PDB file of N, CA, C and O in Angstrom:
ATOM      1  N   UNK A   1      85.367 295.145 206.901  1.00  0.00           N
ATOM      2  CA  UNK A   1      86.605 295.563 206.273  1.00  0.00           C
ATOM      3  C   UNK A   1      87.345 296.476 207.233  1.00  0.00           C
ATOM      4  O   UNK A   1      86.738 297.207 208.016  1.00  0.00           O
ATOM      5  N   UNK A   2      88.649 296.420 207.160  1.00  0.00           N
ATOM      6  CA  UNK A   2      89.503 297.269 207.981  1.00  0.00           C
ATOM      7  C   UNK A   2      90.127 298.340 207.109  1.00  0.00           C
ATOM      8  O   UNK A   2      90.513 298.082 205.969  1.00  0.00           O
ATOM      9  N   UNK A   3      90.221 299.522 207.643  1.00  0.00           N
ATOM     10  CA  UNK A   3      90.875 300.616 206.941  1.00  0.00           C
ATOM     11  C   UNK A   3      92.283 300.763 207.500  1.00  0.00           C
ATOM     12  O   UNK A   3      92.474 300.876 208.711  1.00  0.00           O
ATOM     13  N   UNK A   4      93.259 300.759 206.612  1.00  0.00           N
ATOM     14  CA  UNK A   4      94.657 300.968 206.994  1.00  0.00           C
ATOM     15  C   UNK A   4      95.115 302.301 206.435  1.00  0.00           C
ATOM     16  O   UNK A   4      94.710 302.710 205.347  1.00  0.00           O
ATOM     17  N   UNK A   5      95.956 302.965 207.187  1.00  0.00           N
ATOM     18  CA  UNK A   5      96.563 304.198 206.713  1.00  0.00           C
ATOM     19  C   UNK A   5      98.061 303.948 206.613  1.00  0.00           C
ATOM     20  O   UNK A   5      98.683 303.477 207.567  1.00  0.00           O
ATOM     21  N   UNK A   6      98.633 304.258 205.473  1.00  0.00           N
ATOM     22  CA  UNK A   6     100.063 304.027 205.277  1.00  0.00           C
ATOM     23  C   UNK A   6     100.664 305.209 204.535  1.00  0.00           C
ATOM     24  O   UNK A   6     100.027 305.825 203.681  1.00  0.00           O
ATOM     25  N   UNK A   7     101.898 305.505 204.884  1.00  0.00           N
ATOM     26  CA  UNK A   7     102.620 306.535 204.154  1.00  0.00           C
ATOM     27  C   UNK A   7     103.501 305.849 203.121  1.00  0.00           C
ATOM     28  O   UNK A   7     104.283 304.957 203.448  1.00  0.00           O
ATOM     29  N   UNK A   8     103.366 306.276 201.870  1.00  0.00           N
ATOM     30  CA  UNK A   8     104.178 305.716 200.795  1.00  0.00           C
ATOM     31  C   UNK A   8     104.780 306.869 200.006  1.00  0.00           C
ATOM     32  O   UNK A   8     104.253 307.981 200.029  1.00  0.00           O
ATOM     33  N   UNK A   9     105.878 306.611 199.311  1.00  0.00           N
ATOM     34  CA  UNK A   9     106.491 307.675 198.508  1.00  0.00           C
ATOM     35  C   UNK A   9     105.510 308.201 197.456  1.00  0.00           C
ATOM     36  O   UNK A   9     104.690 307.455 196.922  1.00  0.00           O
ATOM     37  N   UNK A  10     105.612 309.485 197.174  1.00  0.00           N
ATOM     38  CA  UNK A  10     104.736 310.112 196.180  1.00  0.00           C
ATOM     39  C   UNK A  10     104.830 309.411 194.823  1.00  0.00           C
ATOM     40  O   UNK A  10     103.825 309.230 194.136  1.00  0.00           O
ATOM     41  N   UNK A  11     106.036 309.025 194.452  1.00  0.00           N
ATOM     42  CA  UNK A  11     106.212 308.378 193.144  1.00  0.00           C
ATOM     43  C   UNK A  11     105.449 307.054 193.078  1.00  0.00           C
ATOM     44  O   UNK A  11     104.870 306.724 192.043  1.00  0.00           O
ATOM     45  N   UNK A  12     105.447 306.300 194.167  1.00  0.00           N
ATOM     46  CA  UNK A  12     104.703 305.038 194.199  1.00  0.00           C
ATOM     47  C   UNK A  12     103.202 305.305 194.160  1.00  0.00           C
ATOM     48  O   UNK A  12     102.459 304.591 193.488  1.00  0.00           O
ATOM     49  N   UNK A  13     102.762 306.318 194.871  1.00  0.00           N
ATOM     50  CA  UNK A  13     101.340 306.678 194.861  1.00  0.00           C
ATOM     51  C   UNK A  13     100.894 307.030 193.447  1.00  0.00           C
ATOM     52  O   UNK A  13      99.809 306.637 193.019  1.00  0.00           O
ATOM     53  N   UNK A  14     101.725 307.764 192.728  1.00  0.00           N
ATOM     54  CA  UNK A  14     101.378 308.105 191.336  1.00  0.00           C
ATOM     55  C   UNK A  14     101.291 306.853 190.479  1.00  0.00           C
ATOM     56  O   UNK A  14     100.374 306.717 189.669  1.00  0.00           O
ATOM     57  N   UNK A  15     102.232 305.946 190.650  1.00  0.00           N
ATOM     58  CA  UNK A  15     102.211 304.708 189.868  1.00  0.00           C
ATOM     59  C   UNK A  15     100.938 303.908 190.154  1.00  0.00           C
ATOM     60  O   UNK A  15     100.316 303.370 189.238  1.00  0.00           O
ATOM     61  N   UNK A  16     100.563 303.835 191.412  1.00  0.00           N
ATOM     62  CA  UNK A  16      99.356 303.095 191.791  1.00  0.00           C
ATOM     63  C   UNK A  16      98.122 303.747 191.175  1.00  0.00           C
ATOM     64  O   UNK A  16      97.249 303.061 190.643  1.00  0.00           O
ATOM     65  N   UNK A  17      98.055 305.056 191.248  1.00  0.00           N
ATOM     66  CA  UNK A  17      96.914 305.762 190.664  1.00  0.00           C
ATOM     67  C   UNK A  17      96.834 305.531 189.161  1.00  0.00           C
ATOM     68  O   UNK A  17      95.754 305.280 188.626  1.00  0.00           O
ATOM     69  N   UNK A  18      97.972 305.615 188.480  1.00  0.00           N
ATOM     70  CA  UNK A  18      97.992 305.405 187.027  1.00  0.00           C
ATOM     71  C   UNK A  18      97.586 303.980 186.668  1.00  0.00           C
ATOM     72  O   UNK A  18      96.817 303.761 185.732  1.00  0.00           O
ATOM     73  N   UNK A  19      98.104 303.020 187.415  1.00  0.00           N
ATOM     74  CA  UNK A  19      97.775 301.625 187.134  1.00  0.00           C
ATOM     75  C   UNK A  19      96.292 301.351 187.388  1.00  0.00           C
ATOM     76  O   UNK A  19      95.642 300.664 186.600  1.00  0.00           O
ATOM     77  N   UNK A  20      95.766 301.881 188.473  1.00  0.00           N
ATOM     78  CA  UNK A  20      94.348 301.695 188.768  1.00  0.00           C
ATOM     79  C   UNK A  20      93.492 302.281 187.653  1.00  0.00           C
ATOM     80  O   UNK A  20      92.482 301.694 187.265  1.00  0.00           O
ATOM     81  N   UNK A  21      93.893 303.430 187.144  1.00  0.00           N
ATOM     82  CA  UNK A  21      93.154 304.053 186.044  1.00  0.00           C
ATOM     83  C   UNK A  21      93.207 303.175 184.794  1.00  0.00           C
ATOM     84  O   UNK A  21      92.186 302.927 184.154  1.00  0.00           O
ATOM     85  N   UNK A  22      94.419 302.705 184.455  1.00  0.00           N
ATOM     86  CA  UNK A  22      94.574 301.863 183.254  1.00  0.00           C
ATOM     87  C   UNK A  22      93.787 300.568 183.368  1.00  0.00           C
ATOM     88  O   UNK A  22      93.211 300.094 182.388  1.00  0.00           O
ATOM     89  N   UNK A  23      93.765 299.994 184.573  1.00  0.00           N
ATOM     90  CA  UNK A  23      93.101 298.700 184.771  1.00  0.00           C
ATOM     91  C   UNK A  23      91.622 298.844 185.109  1.00  0.00           C
ATOM     92  O   UNK A  23      90.915 297.847 185.253  1.00  0.00           O
ATOM     93  N   UNK A  24      91.161 300.074 185.233  1.00  0.00           N
ATOM     94  CA  UNK A  24      89.755 300.345 185.542  1.00  0.00           C
ATOM     95  C   UNK A  24      89.323 299.686 186.855  1.00  0.00           C
ATOM     96  O   UNK A  24      88.260 299.071 186.936  1.00  0.00           O
ATOM     97  N   UNK A  25      90.168 299.828 187.878  1.00  0.00           N
ATOM     98  CA  UNK A  25      89.845 299.321 189.214  1.00  0.00           C
ATOM     99  C   UNK A  25      90.070 300.442 190.223  1.00  0.00           C
ATOM    100  O   UNK A  25      90.794 301.401 189.958  1.00  0.00           O
ATOM    101  N   UNK A  26      89.444 300.302 191.367  1.00  0.00           N
ATOM    102  CA  UNK A  26      89.663 301.271 192.424  1.00  0.00           C
ATOM    103  C   UNK A  26      91.042 301.066 193.039  1.00  0.00           C
ATOM    104  O   UNK A  26      91.563 299.951 193.073  1.00  0.00           O
ATOM    105  N   UNK A  27      91.617 302.146 193.517  1.00  0.00           N
ATOM    106  CA  UNK A  27      92.943 302.070 194.143  1.00  0.00           C
ATOM    107  C   UNK A  27      92.908 301.091 195.315  1.00  0.00           C
ATOM    108  O   UNK A  27      93.838 300.302 195.484  1.00  0.00           O
ATOM    109  N   UNK A  28      91.858 301.129 196.118  1.00  0.00           N
ATOM    110  CA  UNK A  28      91.752 300.212 197.257  1.00  0.00           C
ATOM    111  C   UNK A  28      91.856 298.755 196.810  1.00  0.00           C
ATOM    112  O   UNK A  28      92.535 297.944 197.440  1.00  0.00           O
ATOM    113  N   UNK A  29      91.177 298.445 195.725  1.00  0.00           N
ATOM    114  CA  UNK A  29      91.190 297.074 195.201  1.00  0.00           C
ATOM    115  C   UNK A  29      92.591 296.692 194.723  1.00  0.00           C
ATOM    116  O   UNK A  29      93.076 295.599 195.018  1.00  0.00           O
ATOM    117  N   UNK A  30      93.228 297.581 193.995  1.00  0.00           N
ATOM    118  CA  UNK A  30      94.572 297.315 193.491  1.00  0.00           C
ATOM    119  C   UNK A  30      95.556 297.115 194.635  1.00  0.00           C
ATOM    120  O   UNK A  30      96.368 296.190 194.598  1.00  0.00           O
ATOM    121  N   UNK A  31      95.494 297.963 195.642  1.00  0.00           N
ATOM    122  CA  UNK A  31      96.398 297.844 196.789  1.00  0.00           C
ATOM    123  C   UNK A  31      96.126 296.539 197.536  1.00  0.00           C
ATOM    124  O   UNK A  31      97.071 295.877 197.966  1.00  0.00           O
ATOM    125  N   UNK A  32      94.874 296.156 197.700  1.00  0.00           N
ATOM    126  CA  UNK A  32      94.549 294.912 198.381  1.00  0.00           C
ATOM    127  C   UNK A  32      95.110 293.705 197.626  1.00  0.00           C
ATOM    128  O   UNK A  32      95.632 292.774 198.238  1.00  0.00           O
ATOM    129  N   UNK A  33      95.000 293.723 196.299  1.00  0.00           N
ATOM    130  CA  UNK A  33      95.538 292.623 195.486  1.00  0.00           C
ATOM    131  C   UNK A  33      97.054 292.555 195.629  1.00  0.00           C
ATOM    132  O   UNK A  33      97.613 291.475 195.823  1.00  0.00           O
ATOM    133  N   UNK A  34      97.717 293.698 195.535  1.00  0.00           N
ATOM    134  CA  UNK A  34      99.175 293.729 195.642  1.00  0.00           C
ATOM    135  C   UNK A  34      99.638 293.273 197.020  1.00  0.00           C
ATOM    136  O   UNK A  34     100.603 292.516 197.134  1.00  0.00           O
ATOM    137  N   UNK A  35      98.963 293.725 198.053  1.00  0.00           N
ATOM    138  CA  UNK A  35      99.323 293.342 199.413  1.00  0.00           C
ATOM    139  C   UNK A  35      99.104 291.849 199.639  1.00  0.00           C
ATOM    140  O   UNK A  35      99.939 291.184 200.252  1.00  0.00           O
ATOM    141  N   UNK A  36      97.998 291.328 199.153  1.00  0.00           N
ATOM    142  CA  UNK A  36      97.721 289.895 199.289  1.00  0.00           C
ATOM    143  C   UNK A  36      98.787 289.064 198.581  1.00  0.00           C
ATOM    144  O   UNK A  36      99.221 288.034 199.097  1.00  0.00           O
ATOM    145  N   UNK A  37      99.201 289.505 197.419  1.00  0.00           N
ATOM    146  CA  UNK A  37     100.233 288.794 196.670  1.00  0.00           C
ATOM    147  C   UNK A  37     101.556 288.786 197.428  1.00  0.00           C
ATOM    148  O   UNK A  37     102.231 287.759 197.501  1.00  0.00           O
ATOM    149  N   UNK A  38     101.919 289.919 197.981  1.00  0.00           N
ATOM    150  CA  UNK A  38     103.179 290.010 198.721  1.00  0.00           C
ATOM    151  C   UNK A  38     103.145 289.164 199.985  1.00  0.00           C
ATOM    152  O   UNK A  38     104.114 288.473 200.298  1.00  0.00           O
ATOM    153  N   UNK A  39     102.036 289.217 200.709  1.00  0.00           N
ATOM    154  CA  UNK A  39     101.899 288.420 201.931  1.00  0.00           C
ATOM    155  C   UNK A  39     101.968 286.934 201.591  1.00  0.00           C
ATOM    156  O   UNK A  39     102.614 286.166 202.305  1.00  0.00           O
ATOM    157  N   UNK A  40     101.317 286.526 200.523  1.00  0.00           N
ATOM    158  CA  UNK A  40     101.363 285.116 200.103  1.00  0.00           C
ATOM    159  C   UNK A  40     102.790 284.699 199.782  1.00  0.00           C
ATOM    160  O   UNK A  40     103.202 283.589 200.119  1.00  0.00           O
ATOM    161  N   UNK A  41     103.546 285.577 199.136  1.00  0.00           N
ATOM    162  CA  UNK A  41     104.943 285.277 198.829  1.00  0.00           C
ATOM    163  C   UNK A  41     105.773 285.090 200.077  1.00  0.00           C
ATOM    164  O   UNK A  41     106.577 284.162 200.165  1.00  0.00           O
ATOM    165  N   UNK A  42     105.581 285.971 201.044  1.00  0.00           N
ATOM    166  CA  UNK A  42     106.318 285.840 202.309  1.00  0.00           C
ATOM    167  C   UNK A  42     105.939 284.555 203.036  1.00  0.00           C
ATOM    168  O   UNK A  42     106.802 283.855 203.568  1.00  0.00           O
ATOM    169  N   UNK A  43     104.647 284.250 203.056  1.00  0.00           N
ATOM    170  CA  UNK A  43     104.198 283.030 203.725  1.00  0.00           C
ATOM    171  C   UNK A  43     104.772 281.789 203.048  1.00  0.00           C
ATOM    172  O   UNK A  43     105.166 280.838 203.723  1.00  0.00           O
ATOM    173  N   UNK A  44     104.820 281.796 201.730  1.00  0.00           N
ATOM    174  CA  UNK A  44     105.396 280.668 200.996  1.00  0.00           C
ATOM    175  C   UNK A  44     106.871 280.517 201.336  1.00  0.00           C
ATOM    176  O   UNK A  44     107.341 279.413 201.608  1.00  0.00           O
ATOM    177  N   UNK A  45     107.604 281.637 201.320  1.00  0.00           N
ATOM    178  CA  UNK A  45     109.027 281.588 201.667  1.00  0.00           C
ATOM    179  C   UNK A  45     109.218 281.040 203.077  1.00  0.00           C
ATOM    180  O   UNK A  45     110.080 280.191 203.302  1.00  0.00           O
ATOM    181  N   UNK A  46     108.422 281.521 204.023  1.00  0.00           N
ATOM    182  CA  UNK A  46     108.547 281.048 205.404  1.00  0.00           C
ATOM    183  C   UNK A  46     108.252 279.563 205.513  1.00  0.00           C
ATOM    184  O   UNK A  46     108.928 278.844 206.248  1.00  0.00           O
ATOM    185  N   UNK A  47     107.250 279.103 204.787  1.00  0.00           N
ATOM    186  CA  UNK A  47     106.900 277.683 204.802  1.00  0.00           C
ATOM    187  C   UNK A  47     108.039 276.836 204.242  1.00  0.00           C
ATOM    188  O   UNK A  47     108.380 275.795 204.804  1.00  0.00           O
ATOM    189  N   UNK A  48     108.622 277.280 203.142  1.00  0.00           N
ATOM    190  CA  UNK A  48     109.732 276.535 202.536  1.00  0.00           C
ATOM    191  C   UNK A  48     110.933 276.515 203.467  1.00  0.00           C
ATOM    192  O   UNK A  48     111.600 275.489 203.604  1.00  0.00           O
ATOM    193  N   UNK A  49     111.214 277.652 204.112  1.00  0.00           N
ATOM    194  CA  UNK A  49     112.338 277.696 205.061  1.00  0.00           C
ATOM    195  C   UNK A  49     112.123 276.719 206.212  1.00  0.00           C
ATOM    196  O   UNK A  49     113.056 276.030 206.624  1.00  0.00           O
ATOM    197  N   UNK A  50     110.893 276.656 206.735  1.00  0.00           N
ATOM    198  CA  UNK A  50     110.596 275.732 207.831  1.00  0.00           C
ATOM    199  C   UNK A  50     110.744 274.284 207.381  1.00  0.00           C
ATOM    200  O   UNK A  50     111.294 273.456 208.108  1.00  0.00           O
ATOM    201  N   UNK A  51     110.256 273.981 206.188  1.00  0.00           N
ATOM    202  CA  UNK A  51     110.373 272.613 205.673  1.00  0.00           C
ATOM    203  C   UNK A  51     111.830 272.254 205.423  1.00  0.00           C
ATOM    204  O   UNK A  51     112.240 271.118 205.661  1.00  0.00           O
ATOM    205  N   UNK A  52     112.616 273.214 204.947  1.00  0.00           N
ATOM    206  CA  UNK A  52     114.039 272.965 204.689  1.00  0.00           C
ATOM    207  C   UNK A  52     114.780 272.648 205.985  1.00  0.00           C
ATOM    208  O   UNK A  52     115.697 271.827 205.997  1.00  0.00           O
ATOM    209  N   UNK A  53     114.383 273.296 207.069  1.00  0.00           N
ATOM    210  CA  UNK A  53     115.028 273.027 208.365  1.00  0.00           C
ATOM    211  C   UNK A  53     114.778 271.599 208.827  1.00  0.00           C
ATOM    212  O   UNK A  53     115.599 271.020 209.538  1.00  0.00           O
ATOM    213  N   UNK A  54     113.638 271.027 208.423  1.00  0.00           N
ATOM    214  CA  UNK A  54     113.323 269.648 208.808  1.00  0.00           C
ATOM    215  C   UNK A  54     113.993 268.634 207.892  1.00  0.00           C
ATOM    216  O   UNK A  54     114.029 267.442 208.199  1.00  0.00           O
ATOM    217  N   UNK A  55     114.519 269.105 206.774  1.00  0.00           N
ATOM    218  CA  UNK A  55     115.128 268.212 205.798  1.00  0.00           C
ATOM    219  C   UNK A  55     116.428 267.619 206.298  1.00  0.00           C
ATOM    220  O   UNK A  55     117.055 268.143 207.219  1.00  0.00           O
ATOM    221  N   UNK A  56     116.824 266.521 205.681  1.00  0.00           N
ATOM    222  CA  UNK A  56     118.056 265.832 206.048  1.00  0.00           C
ATOM    223  C   UNK A  56     118.810 265.523 204.765  1.00  0.00           C
ATOM    224  O   UNK A  56     118.385 264.688 203.967  1.00  0.00           O
ATOM    225  N   UNK A  57     119.929 266.202 204.577  1.00  0.00           N
ATOM    226  CA  UNK A  57     120.689 266.055 203.328  1.00  0.00           C
ATOM    227  C   UNK A  57     121.208 264.628 203.150  1.00  0.00           C
ATOM    228  O   UNK A  57     121.277 264.131 202.026  1.00  0.00           O
ATOM    229  N   UNK A  58     121.573 263.963 204.256  1.00  0.00           N
ATOM    230  CA  UNK A  58     122.060 262.581 204.137  1.00  0.00           C
ATOM    231  C   UNK A  58     120.944 261.645 203.683  1.00  0.00           C
ATOM    232  O   UNK A  58     121.183 260.739 202.885  1.00  0.00           O
ATOM    233  N   UNK A  59     119.731 261.855 204.181  1.00  0.00           N
ATOM    234  CA  UNK A  59     118.598 261.036 203.747  1.00  0.00           C
ATOM    235  C   UNK A  59     118.301 261.281 202.270  1.00  0.00           C
ATOM    236  O   UNK A  59     117.960 260.349 201.542  1.00  0.00           O
ATOM    237  N   UNK A  60     118.429 262.533 201.825  1.00  0.00           N
ATOM    238  CA  UNK A  60     118.226 262.840 200.413  1.00  0.00           C
ATOM    239  C   UNK A  60     119.254 262.120 199.552  1.00  0.00           C
ATOM    240  O   UNK A  60     118.911 261.522 198.532  1.00  0.00           O
ATOM    241  N   UNK A  61     120.504 262.180 199.963  1.00  0.00           N
ATOM    242  CA  UNK A  61     121.567 261.496 199.192  1.00  0.00           C
ATOM    243  C   UNK A  61     121.318 259.992 199.130  1.00  0.00           C
ATOM    244  O   UNK A  61     121.513 259.372 198.085  1.00  0.00           O
ATOM    245  N   UNK A  62     120.887 259.405 200.245  1.00  0.00           N
ATOM    246  CA  UNK A  62     120.602 257.960 200.254  1.00  0.00           C
ATOM    247  C   UNK A  62     119.468 257.633 199.287  1.00  0.00           C
ATOM    248  O   UNK A  62     119.532 256.636 198.567  1.00  0.00           O
ATOM    249  N   UNK A  63     118.449 258.454 199.269  1.00  0.00           N
ATOM    250  CA  UNK A  63     117.327 258.228 198.349  1.00  0.00           C
ATOM    251  C   UNK A  63     117.780 258.360 196.900  1.00  0.00           C
ATOM    252  O   UNK A  63     117.402 257.549 196.054  1.00  0.00           O
ATOM    253  N   UNK A  64     118.591 259.380 196.608  1.00  0.00           N
ATOM    254  CA  UNK A  64     119.071 259.574 195.236  1.00  0.00           C
ATOM    255  C   UNK A  64     120.007 258.451 194.807  1.00  0.00           C
ATOM    256  O   UNK A  64     120.047 258.092 193.630  1.00  0.00           O
ATOM    257  N   UNK A  65     120.758 257.895 195.752  1.00  0.00           N
ATOM    258  CA  UNK A  65     121.654 256.781 195.429  1.00  0.00           C
ATOM    259  C   UNK A  65     120.881 255.543 195.004  1.00  0.00           C
ATOM    260  O   UNK A  65     121.430 254.683 194.316  1.00  0.00           O
ATOM    261  N   UNK A  66     119.615 255.434 195.402  1.00  0.00           N
ATOM    262  CA  UNK A  66     118.795 254.268 195.031  1.00  0.00           C
ATOM    263  C   UNK A  66     118.211 254.395 193.631  1.00  0.00           C
ATOM    264  O   UNK A  66     117.682 253.425 193.089  1.00  0.00           O
ATOM    265  N   UNK A  67     118.302 255.573 193.046  1.00  0.00           N
ATOM    266  CA  UNK A  67     117.773 255.782 191.699  1.00  0.00           C
ATOM    267  C   UNK A  67     118.767 255.209 190.690  1.00  0.00           C
ATOM    268  O   UNK A  67     119.945 255.565 190.714  1.00  0.00           O
ATOM    269  N   UNK A  68     118.309 254.334 189.815  1.00  0.00           N
ATOM    270  CA  UNK A  68     119.243 253.739 188.849  1.00  0.00           C
ATOM    271  C   UNK A  68     119.806 254.791 187.884  1.00  0.00           C
ATOM    272  O   UNK A  68     119.104 255.704 187.450  1.00  0.00           O
ATOM    273  N   UNK A  69     121.078 254.633 187.567  1.00  0.00           N
ATOM    274  CA  UNK A  69     121.737 255.537 186.616  1.00  0.00           C
ATOM    275  C   UNK A  69     121.460 255.032 185.214  1.00  0.00           C
ATOM    276  O   UNK A  69     121.921 253.954 184.838  1.00  0.00           O
ATOM    277  N   UNK A  70     120.725 255.785 184.451  1.00  0.00           N
ATOM    278  CA  UNK A  70     120.445 255.428 183.062  1.00  0.00           C
ATOM    279  C   UNK A  70     120.143 256.707 182.293  1.00  0.00           C
ATOM    280  O   UNK A  70     119.798 257.727 182.890  1.00  0.00           O
ATOM    281  N   UNK A  71     120.270 256.655 180.986  1.00  0.00           N
ATOM    282  CA  UNK A  71     120.027 257.857 180.192  1.00  0.00           C
ATOM    283  C   UNK A  71     118.563 258.275 180.282  1.00  0.00           C
ATOM    284  O   UNK A  71     117.689 257.449 180.547  1.00  0.00           O
ATOM    285  N   UNK A  72     118.300 259.563 180.061  1.00  0.00           N
ATOM    286  CA  UNK A  72     116.907 260.037 180.129  1.00  0.00           C
ATOM    287  C   UNK A  72     116.061 259.413 179.029  1.00  0.00           C
ATOM    288  O   UNK A  72     116.569 259.046 177.969  1.00  0.00           O
ATOM    289  N   UNK A  73     114.775 259.298 179.295  1.00  0.00           N
ATOM    290  CA  UNK A  73     113.847 258.794 178.291  1.00  0.00           C
ATOM    291  C   UNK A  73     113.715 259.842 177.183  1.00  0.00           C
ATOM    292  O   UNK A  73     113.989 261.024 177.390  1.00  0.00           O
ATOM    293  N   UNK A  74     113.297 259.388 176.024  1.00  0.00           N
ATOM    294  CA  UNK A  74     113.126 260.293 174.903  1.00  0.00           C
ATOM    295  C   UNK A  74     112.143 261.399 175.276  1.00  0.00           C
ATOM    296  O   UNK A  74     111.047 261.132 175.768  1.00  0.00           O
ATOM    297  N   UNK A  75     112.547 262.623 175.037  1.00  0.00           N
ATOM    298  CA  UNK A  75     111.722 263.782 175.377  1.00  0.00           C
ATOM    299  C   UNK A  75     112.079 264.399 176.715  1.00  0.00           C
ATOM    300  O   UNK A  75     111.747 265.560 176.957  1.00  0.00           O
ATOM    301  N   UNK A  76     112.749 263.654 177.600  1.00  0.00           N
ATOM    302  CA  UNK A  76     113.131 264.177 178.903  1.00  0.00           C
ATOM    303  C   UNK A  76     114.377 265.064 178.839  1.00  0.00           C
ATOM    304  O   UNK A  76     114.702 265.764 179.798  1.00  0.00           O
ATOM    305  N   UNK A  77     115.056 265.026 177.717  1.00  0.00           N
ATOM    306  CA  UNK A  77     116.303 265.789 177.598  1.00  0.00           C
ATOM    307  C   UNK A  77     116.071 267.197 177.068  1.00  0.00           C
ATOM    308  O   UNK A  77     117.029 267.923 176.802  1.00  0.00           O
ATOM    309  N   UNK A  78     114.818 267.588 176.912  1.00  0.00           N
ATOM    310  CA  UNK A  78     114.510 268.930 176.389  1.00  0.00           C
ATOM    311  C   UNK A  78     114.623 269.974 177.454  1.00  0.00           C
ATOM    312  O   UNK A  78     114.399 271.155 177.189  1.00  0.00           O
TER     313      UNK A  78
END
């Protein structure tokens, strides 16, 4: 395991301490979960941005033009 030292606002530190107490977990565990969640979100955003750059709007339009125009099936309009 790696130990990180970070400076955070006092108000955030209090919130983390209170939440850890309410959830009956150690602060280290709570911070690790929160950090992992945030990193995963950034990685997902970066992945989507990269995939979007490879996309081709004209190819998408051509594919959508091949879809027959008809009313939605029962239950699809919800």
